[in-house]
BAFI-3210 file (N, C-alpha, C; in Angstrom, 3 decimals, decimal comma, padded with zeros to 6 digits):
// residues 168
n [1|2|3|4|5|6|7|8|9|10|11|12|13|14|15|16|17|18|19|20|21|22|23|24|25|26|27|28|29|30|31|32|33|34|35|36|37|38|39|40|41|42|43|44|45|46|47|48|49|50|51|52|53|54|55|56|57|58|59|60|61|62|63|64|65|66|67|68|69|70|71|72|73|74|75|76|77|78|79|80|81|82|83|84|85|86|87|88|89|90|91|92|93|94|95|96|97|98|99|100|101|102|103|104|105|106|107|108|109|110|111|112|113|114|115|116|117|118|119|120|121|122|123|124|125|126|127|128|129|130|131|132|133|134|135|136|137|138|139|140|141|142|143|144|145|146|147|148|149|150|151|152|153|154|155|156|157|158|159|160|161|162|163|164|165|166|167|168]
n.u [018,970|019,869|020,028|021,415|020,856|022,616|022,032|023,966|025,176|023,755|022,938|021,826|020,621|019,763|016,902|016,978|016,154|014,286|012,074|011,901|010,439|009,735|011,889|012,880|014,879|016,625|017,673|020,452|021,782|020,647|020,700|023,481|024,260|023,357|020,734|017,860|014,806|012,088|009,236|008,511|008,980|011,063|011,911|013,976|013,223|013,984|012,450|012,715|012,268|009,441|009,035|007,620|006,749|005,965|004,084|000,496|-000,963|-002,194|-002,204|-002,823|-002,186|-000,620|000,072|000,735|002,868|003,598|005,913|006,450|009,666|011,297|010,842|008,074|005,053|002,624|000,008|-001,753|-004,856|-007,740|-009,553|-008,711|-006,450|-003,929|-001,779|000,969|003,107|006,165|006,312|003,783|001,787|000,881|-001,326|-001,929|-004,256|-005,012|-006,067|-008,448|-009,219|-006,850|-005,248|-002,406|-000,083|002,689|003,788|006,310|005,798|007,354|010,236|012,338|013,875|012,043|011,970|010,986|009,877|009,187|007,196|006,223|004,055|004,926|004,242|005,546|004,508|002,737|000,265|000,227|-001,947|-002,387|-004,321|-004,326|-003,138|-004,165|-002,629|-001,242|001,075|003,009|004,400|006,865|008,060|008,081|006,548|004,665|001,497|-001,106|-004,182|-006,468|-006,457|-007,534|-008,157|-010,384|-010,953|-010,914|-010,092|-008,307|-008,089|-009,363|-008,258|-007,357|-007,412|-005,942|-003,493|-002,867|-002,701|-000,453|001,543|001,212|001,996|004,738|005,748|005,829]
n.v [-109,417|-108,977|-105,910|-104,512|-101,866|-100,474|-099,512|-097,984|-096,619|-094,367|-091,466|-088,586|-085,978|-082,552|-082,240|-081,124|-077,708|-076,805|-074,774|-072,513|-074,017|-076,351|-078,091|-080,933|-083,882|-086,318|-089,705|-090,600|-093,037|-095,088|-094,217|-093,994|-096,658|-097,615|-098,268|-098,370|-098,393|-099,649|-099,745|-099,729|-097,418|-095,842|-093,970|-092,941|-090,686|-087,678|-085,518|-082,644|-080,664|-078,527|-078,467|-079,152|-082,005|-081,895|-079,797|-080,067|-082,710|-084,908|-087,963|-088,885|-091,279|-092,892|-094,821|-094,465|-095,209|-094,652|-095,122|-094,569|-094,322|-093,282|-090,853|-088,440|-087,110|-084,765|-085,709|-084,609|-085,156|-085,476|-085,898|-084,525|-083,655|-085,809|-087,239|-089,076|-091,916|-093,847|-096,787|-096,573|-096,989|-095,486|-095,367|-094,096|-093,835|-093,563|-090,527|-087,836|-088,668|-089,626|-087,495|-085,834|-084,826|-084,216|-082,906|-081,857|-081,506|-081,699|-081,522|-083,102|-084,840|-086,490|-089,570|-091,321|-093,909|-093,650|-095,102|-095,685|-096,388|-096,474|-095,870|-094,902|-092,632|-089,837|-087,645|-085,225|-083,497|-080,332|-079,235|-076,798|-074,740|-075,009|-076,266|-078,466|-081,123|-082,686|-085,771|-087,622|-085,287|-083,024|-080,755|-077,879|-076,684|-074,140|-075,089|-073,629|-072,527|-073,965|-075,267|-075,577|-078,523|-077,989|-075,328|-072,814|-074,213|-073,596|-072,555|-074,648|-075,435|-073,328|-073,691|-076,123|-075,359|-073,722|-075,614|-077,209|-075,390|-074,916|-077,449|-077,416]
n.w [-075,469|-072,148|-070,176|-067,484|-065,328|-063,085|-059,646|-058,319|-060,380|-061,202|-062,916|-062,634|-064,404|-065,152|-067,154|-070,467|-071,694|-069,771|-067,458|-064,751|-061,967|-063,342|-063,385|-063,753|-063,239|-065,037|-065,103|-066,802|-067,242|-068,737|-071,464|-071,707|-071,448|-073,867|-074,206|-075,985|-076,191|-078,207|-078,264|-075,485|-073,438|-071,016|-068,054|-065,300|-062,886|-061,143|-058,900|-057,572|-054,462|-054,498|-057,267|-060,570|-062,457|-065,185|-067,413|-066,818|-068,374|-070,957|-072,933|-076,230|-077,506|-075,899|-073,035|-069,573|-066,615|-063,506|-060,712|-057,408|-055,987|-054,091|-051,614|-051,749|-053,349|-054,802|-056,572|-059,475|-060,990|-063,180|-061,164|-059,004|-056,293|-054,887|-052,443|-053,162|-052,336|-051,504|-053,312|-054,330|-057,219|-060,200|-062,784|-066,009|-068,272|-071,831|-073,254|-072,090|-069,454|-068,414|-067,616|-066,116|-063,508|-061,543|-058,378|-056,331|-053,107|-050,765|-048,656|-049,502|-052,177|-054,719|-056,208|-059,100|-061,166|-064,602|-066,841|-070,217|-073,119|-076,514|-079,776|-081,893|-082,484|-081,066|-079,527|-077,278|-075,062|-073,485|-071,089|-069,415|-070,858|-073,514|-075,460|-078,005|-078,484|-080,894|-081,331|-083,033|-083,696|-082,056|-082,278|-081,388|-080,998|-080,727|-079,566|-079,871|-082,249|-084,423|-087,649|-090,385|-092,381|-095,029|-095,198|-096,879|-099,204|-101,635|-103,924|-105,665|-108,333|-109,556|-108,442|-109,607|-112,313|-112,272|-111,688|-113,880|-115,975|-115,333|-115,894|-118,589]
ca.u [019,977|019,422|020,889|021,305|021,256|022,994|021,654|025,159|025,631|022,782|023,540|020,736|020,954|018,483|016,348|017,229|015,051|013,277|012,046|011,611|009,267|009,672|013,242|012,899|016,132|016,461|018,798|021,105|022,477|019,997|021,254|024,850|024,355|022,781|019,383|016,975|013,509|011,207|007,810|008,263|009,889|011,025|012,913|014,053|013,198|014,070|011,611|013,332|011,263|008,926|009,063|006,495|007,097|005,753|002,697|-000,568|-001,201|-002,636|-001,682|-003,928|-001,831|000,247|-000,276|001,964|002,767|004,632|005,961|007,225|010,653|011,672|010,074|006,580|004,672|001,173|-000,392|-002,936|-005,547|-008,949|-010,391|-008,201|-005,045|-003,719|-000,460|001,487|004,328|007,054|005,654|002,531|001,793|-000,096|-001,592|-002,584|-004,813|-004,949|-007,245|-008,499|-009,247|-005,517|-004,416|-001,664|001,070|003,271|004,364|007,011|005,393|008,091|011,558|013,177|013,701|011,149|012,423|010,027|009,892|008,172|007,152|005,198|004,053|005,281|004,047|006,203|003,965|001,836|-000,213|-000,127|-002,709|-002,221|-005,609|-004,206|-002,715|-004,798|-001,755|-000,962|002,278|002,984|005,530|008,148|008,740|007,799|005,893|003,698|000,380|-002,124|-005,391|-007,572|-006,290|-007,891|-008,647|-011,311|-010,254|-010,750|-009,598|-007,154|-007,901|-010,344|-007,658|-006,689|-007,261|-004,882|-002,214|-002,579|-002,334|000,975|002,424|001,254|002,789|006,114|006,090|005,898]
ca.v [-109,176|-108,246|-104,873|-104,134|-100,530|-100,583|-098,334|-097,211|-095,898|-093,448|-090,100|-087,569|-084,637|-081,786|-082,347|-079,882|-076,767|-076,622|-073,441|-072,598|-074,826|-077,601|-078,660|-082,422|-084,607|-087,679|-090,574|-090,830|-094,314|-095,893|-093,885|-094,200|-098,128|-097,894|-098,913|-097,495|-099,115|-099,399|-099,579|-099,549|-096,377|-095,677|-093,072|-092,761|-089,202|-087,098|-084,409|-081,978|-079,898|-077,304|-078,462|-079,888|-082,943|-081,420|-079,228|-080,863|-083,183|-086,363|-088,480|-089,556|-092,632|-093,522|-095,035|-094,226|-095,842|-094,022|-095,824|-093,791|-095,205|-092,713|-089,587|-088,289|-086,005|-084,659|-086,013|-083,999|-085,777|-084,888|-086,043|-083,524|-083,824|-086,806|-087,490|-090,371|-092,208|-094,840|-098,119|-096,297|-097,099|-094,670|-095,668|-093,062|-094,324|-092,711|-089,625|-086,896|-089,304|-089,983|-086,388|-085,967|-083,852|-084,413|-081,703|-082,182|-080,631|-082,002|-080,862|-084,021|-085,228|-087,506|-090,352|-092,113|-094,570|-093,309|-096,184|-095,348|-097,080|-095,540|-096,662|-094,195|-091,210|-089,517|-086,354|-084,792|-082,229|-079,540|-078,449|-075,622|-073,810|-075,320|-076,569|-079,862|-081,517|-083,827|-086,460|-087,422|-083,966|-082,222|-079,431|-077,541|-075,704|-073,767|-075,904|-072,733|-072,036|-075,067|-074,823|-076,482|-079,387|-077,408|-074,002|-072,534|-075,221|-073,230|-072,359|-075,823|-075,340|-072,380|-074,357|-077,282|-074,595|-073,264|-076,838|-077,659|-074,273|-075,159|-078,622|-077,272]
ca.w [-074,562|-070,949|-069,694|-066,038|-065,027|-061,629|-058,859|-057,928|-061,493|-061,621|-063,281|-062,818|-065,130|-065,504|-068,491|-071,118|-072,123|-068,849|-066,953|-063,406|-061,431|-064,144|-063,460|-063,519|-063,555|-065,603|-065,108|-068,100|-067,264|-069,753|-072,737|-071,664|-071,725|-075,165|-074,138|-076,629|-076,380|-079,377|-077,744|-074,068|-073,026|-069,536|-067,467|-063,984|-062,779|-059,844|-058,800|-056,381|-053,702|-055,109|-058,732|-061,247|-063,374|-066,506|-067,358|-066,725|-069,783|-071,257|-074,206|-077,091|-078,065|-074,991|-071,610|-068,685|-065,344|-062,512|-059,465|-056,618|-055,548|-052,845|-051,315|-051,896|-054,240|-054,927|-058,000|-059,928|-062,067|-063,229|-059,842|-058,016|-055,871|-053,838|-052,133|-053,492|-051,635|-051,868|-053,552|-055,075|-058,698|-060,849|-064,135|-066,679|-069,508|-072,979|-073,295|-070,998|-067,991|-067,853|-067,474|-064,931|-063,244|-060,223|-057,659|-054,950|-051,953|-049,614|-048,593|-049,939|-053,572|-055,080|-057,357|-059,529|-062,484|-065,533|-068,010|-071,144|-074,334|-077,645|-081,073|-083,080|-082,613|-079,992|-079,344|-075,935|-074,936|-072,276|-070,897|-068,805|-071,800|-074,675|-076,433|-078,234|-078,941|-081,824|-081,253|-082,410|-084,076|-080,845|-082,615|-080,363|-081,523|-079,931|-079,899|-080,327|-083,678|-085,279|-088,957|-091,001|-093,339|-096,559|-095,170|-097,749|-100,337|-102,659|-105,238|-106,053|-109,779|-109,843|-108,084|-110,688|-113,559|-111,989|-111,827|-115,390|-116,704|-115,025|-116,505|-120,130]
c.u [019,441|020,506|020,492|021,734|021,361|022,580|022,815|025,736|024,651|023,519|022,376|021,191|019,579|018,195|016,501|015,904|013,857|013,210|011,870|010,420|009,071|011,052|013,372|014,271|015,871|017,726|019,313|021,731|021,980|020,666|022,740|025,150|023,760|021,563|018,363|015,773|012,747|009,834|007,507|009,177|009,974|012,156|012,855|014,097|013,394|013,500|012,016|012,141|010,676|008,911|007,912|007,209|007,060|004,403|001,658|-000,979|-001,789|-002,258|-002,858|-003,615|-000,837|-000,345|000,944|001,714|004,016|004,654|006,944|008,332|011,205|010,962|008,590|006,338|003,218|000,850|-001,772|-003,647|-006,830|-009,894|-009,812|-006,738|-004,960|-002,198|-000,160|002,860|004,994|006,192|004,248|002,730|000,684|-000,205|-002,438|-002,971|-004,828|-006,208|-007,400|-008,563|-007,905|-004,682|-003,652|-000,636|001,401|003,836|005,066|006,703|006,272|009,335|012,635|012,837|012,763|011,659|011,302|010,366|008,808|008,219|005,923|005,247|004,396|005,254|004,576|005,743|003,053|001,398|-000,508|-000,946|-002,529|-003,421|-005,463|-003,960|-003,267|-003,821|-001,769|000,393|002,263|004,289|005,646|008,734|008,774|007,463|004,905|002,697|-000,532|-003,497|-006,424|-007,510|-006,605|-008,497|-009,487|-010,510|-010,006|-010,385|-008,362|-007,039|-008,878|-009,617|-006,827|-006,477|-006,127|-003,504|-001,731|-002,109|-000,835|001,788|002,459|002,124|004,322|006,702|006,303|007,188]
c.v [-108,421|-107,187|-104,473|-102,692|-100,534|-099,351|-097,456|-096,337|-094,869|-092,077|-089,220|-086,381|-083,866|-082,000|-080,989|-078,998|-076,592|-075,196|-073,604|-073,295|-076,103|-078,217|-080,120|-082,962|-085,918|-088,501|-090,973|-092,232|-095,172|-095,518|-094,172|-095,762|-098,493|-098,537|-097,879|-098,236|-098,675|-099,007|-099,221|-098,608|-096,265|-094,755|-093,125|-091,304|-088,805|-085,774|-083,693|-081,116|-078,697|-077,176|-079,414|-080,905|-082,461|-080,655|-080,342|-081,367|-084,621|-086,631|-089,064|-090,990|-093,285|-093,714|-094,922|-094,909|-095,220|-094,944|-094,914|-094,752|-094,621|-091,305|-089,663|-087,133|-085,918|-084,894|-085,232|-084,772|-085,027|-084,868|-085,208|-083,910|-084,956|-087,006|-088,970|-090,638|-093,418|-096,170|-097,759|-096,345|-096,256|-094,835|-094,532|-093,557|-093,158|-091,798|-088,686|-087,475|-089,494|-088,781|-086,492|-084,954|-084,167|-083,139|-082,187|-081,226|-080,713|-081,311|-081,809|-084,360|-086,455|-088,307|-091,396|-092,722|-094,196|-094,364|-095,724|-096,160|-096,024|-096,304|-095,816|-092,883|-091,013|-088,085|-086,123|-083,450|-081,650|-078,653|-077,076|-074,528|-074,008|-075,453|-078,154|-080,051|-082,751|-084,434|-087,428|-086,172|-083,022|-080,729|-079,154|-076,503|-075,270|-074,288|-074,945|-072,182|-073,128|-074,488|-075,946|-077,309|-078,698|-075,953|-073,772|-073,464|-074,789|-072,982|-073,442|-075,927|-074,399|-072,923|-075,451|-076,487|-074,260|-074,431|-077,221|-076,509|-074,544|-076,438|-078,484|-076,758]
c.w [-073,343|-070,641|-068,353|-065,764|-063,406|-060,856|-058,456|-059,152|-062,064|-061,994|-063,651|-063,282|-065,292|-066,924|-069,196|-071,502|-071,023|-068,287|-065,520|-063,105|-062,308|-064,288|-063,035|-063,974|-063,997|-065,505|-066,450|-068,277|-068,429|-071,084|-072,841|-071,923|-073,035|-075,219|-074,798|-077,090|-077,672|-079,078|-076,331|-073,550|-071,567|-069,175|-065,925|-063,670|-061,359|-059,766|-057,430|-055,802|-054,524|-056,612|-059,244|-062,198|-064,824|-066,535|-067,361|-068,199|-069,805|-072,647|-074,861|-077,439|-077,198|-073,739|-070,845|-067,374|-064,574|-061,277|-058,603|-055,809|-054,203|-052,812|-051,526|-052,720|-054,101|-056,359|-058,293|-061,086|-062,177|-062,031|-058,824|-057,537|-054,831|-053,711|-052,421|-052,767|-052,157|-052,132|-054,350|-056,614|-059,113|-062,344|-064,779|-068,102|-070,575|-072,814|-072,000|-069,521|-067,550|-067,726|-066,128|-064,701|-061,769|-059,669|-056,494|-053,948|-050,755|-049,710|-048,972|-051,425|-053,673|-056,245|-057,799|-060,960|-063,393|-066,708|-068,936|-072,325|-075,360|-078,865|-082,198|-083,158|-081,297|-080,080|-077,903|-075,927|-073,511|-071,900|-070,183|-069,795|-073,241|-075,880|-076,847|-078,815|-079,781|-081,749|-082,441|-082,948|-083,069|-081,266|-081,793|-081,083|-080,518|-080,258|-080,340|-081,657|-084,668|-086,535|-089,516|-092,104|-094,596|-096,495|-096,059|-098,863|-101,477|-103,904|-105,790|-107,545|-110,233|-109,559|-109,194|-112,006|-113,377|-112,175|-113,309|-116,260|-116,558|-115,681|-118,001|-120,507]
res [x|x|x|x|x|x|x|x|x|x|x|x|x|x|x|x|x|x|x|x|x|x|x|x|x|x|x|x|x|x|x|x|x|x|x|x|x|x|x|x|x|x|x|x|x|x|x|x|x|x|x|x|x|x|x|x|x|x|x|x|x|x|x|x|x|x|x|x|x|x|x|x|x|x|x|x|x|x|x|x|x|x|x|x|x|x|x|x|x|x|x|x|x|x|x|x|x|x|x|x|x|x|x|x|x|x|x|x|x|x|x|x|x|x|x|x|x|x|x|x|x|x|x|x|x|x|x|x|x|x|x|x|x|x|x|x|x|x|x|x|x|x|x|x|x|x|x|x|x|x|x|x|x|x|x|x|x|x|x|x|x|x|x|x|x|x|x|x]
***
């Protein structure tokens, strides 16, 4: 079934749980129309002046594509900063080389289409703050507190004995 999201029915709302400088707005018309993509996810976003799209990040298992529909912004990637304008397409591959962040350096809103693949899970990494986010649960961990695979596993026989004793 084809669903048409009409331009005159846009409903930009501030994305929940945002903080100052990260107040991006998302068009809710997609969810209001019941469009729930399985693998090709997309959102229409509005980035107001002096706001960032999200913390600088990359995805391990998702690719993203942005297209500027109105306005202008500054794009941060591993290569540095570049101004992007109406009609510009930005492709972000999986991994560190696909890291990205938008900042609206102008006095007018910037509207962009955000299209991303989704295979049911993803891990996003945030190089500036050394965090990782696990999707779909959206658990966030500090990457610096990595543990070894067998850390905390030395008393496995004691655990088994406890289980056996409870079973008796």
